[in-house]
N, C-alpha and C positions, 0 to 999 in steps of 0.2 A: 546877640543875633544867635539864632538857631540852626543848625544846618539843613538842607533840603535837598531831597534828590533832585539830579539836574534832568529834566526830561529830554528825551531822544529825539529832538526836533531838529533837522538841517536847516540852517538860516538860509543857503541857497533855495532848498525846493520852498521854505515858506514864503520868501520873496517872491519865487516864480509863481505860486500860487496866488499871492496878493494881486499880482500885476496882471492876471492873465485876464481880467475882465476890463482892462483898460482898452477902450473902443477905438482911441485915436491911435492910429497905427504908427505915425512917426514919433508920438510919445512912447508907446509901446516898446518900438526899437529903442529907444533911448535908454529905457528903464532896463531892459533886458542888458544893454551893452555895461550897466555899471554892477551887474550880480558879481563878478570878481571883488570889486570893492566891497559889496555887502558882505561876502564869505570871509573876505580878509580882516574886516573889521570885527565881524564875529570869532575869528579864530584869534584875534588880539585881545579881545574883551576876555575870552575863557583863560587864555594866559594870565592876563592881569587879575581875574579874578582868584584864580588860582594861588596868585602871590599876596593878594590883598593889596594890589595897587590900582584898585579902579578909579582912584581919584588922580592918575595920571593918563586917562584918557582925554584927549583934547578936543575941544569943540571946533567946528566945522560948519560953514555955511553952505557946503554943497557936498555931494556925492558924485565923484566923476565929475561930469560936465553939467549935472543937474543941481538947481539952486534948491536948498530946502524951502525955503520961502515961496517958490513958485508950487511946489508941491502943496503945501498947505493952504495956498491961496485957491488954487485948483480943485482940490478935494476935499478940503478941511479937514484933512488927516491930522493925527497926531494930537487930538483933543482928548486923549485918555489921560489920566493921572498917573499912568504905569509908565508913560514916555516922558523921557527928559527933553522938553521943548521950551525953551525961554522964550521971552517976550519979544525979542529979536528976530525968532523965527529959526534960531539955529537949533542943531541937534548933536547930542555927543556921539561923535564919531570917531573912533580910534584910528590913530595912523601909526603905521610900523616904523 
C-alpha cells in the first residue's frame, strides 16, 4: 500500500451536511442526536489507522439508537463499494 495524504474533512460536519436534507423532522432529530457517536467513531478510526489496527474495528448494527438496517431500507444508502456494508445490513463502526 502507498501513503495517501489525509483530506481535511471533518466527519461531524460531513455527517451534518448529509442529513441536512432529511425532510422527516423526527428522523432528522434522531440523526442529529448520533453526531457525537459518528465523531467518536471517526476519531477512533484515525487512531486505529495510524497504528495499523483497522482490523480491530468492531461491527455494529446500530449507531446510537438508530439501526443501520433502517437507514439502508429507508434511503437505499451505503450501496457504494467504498462503504463496508455486509449483506446483513451492518456497518463497520468503531467502539472505544
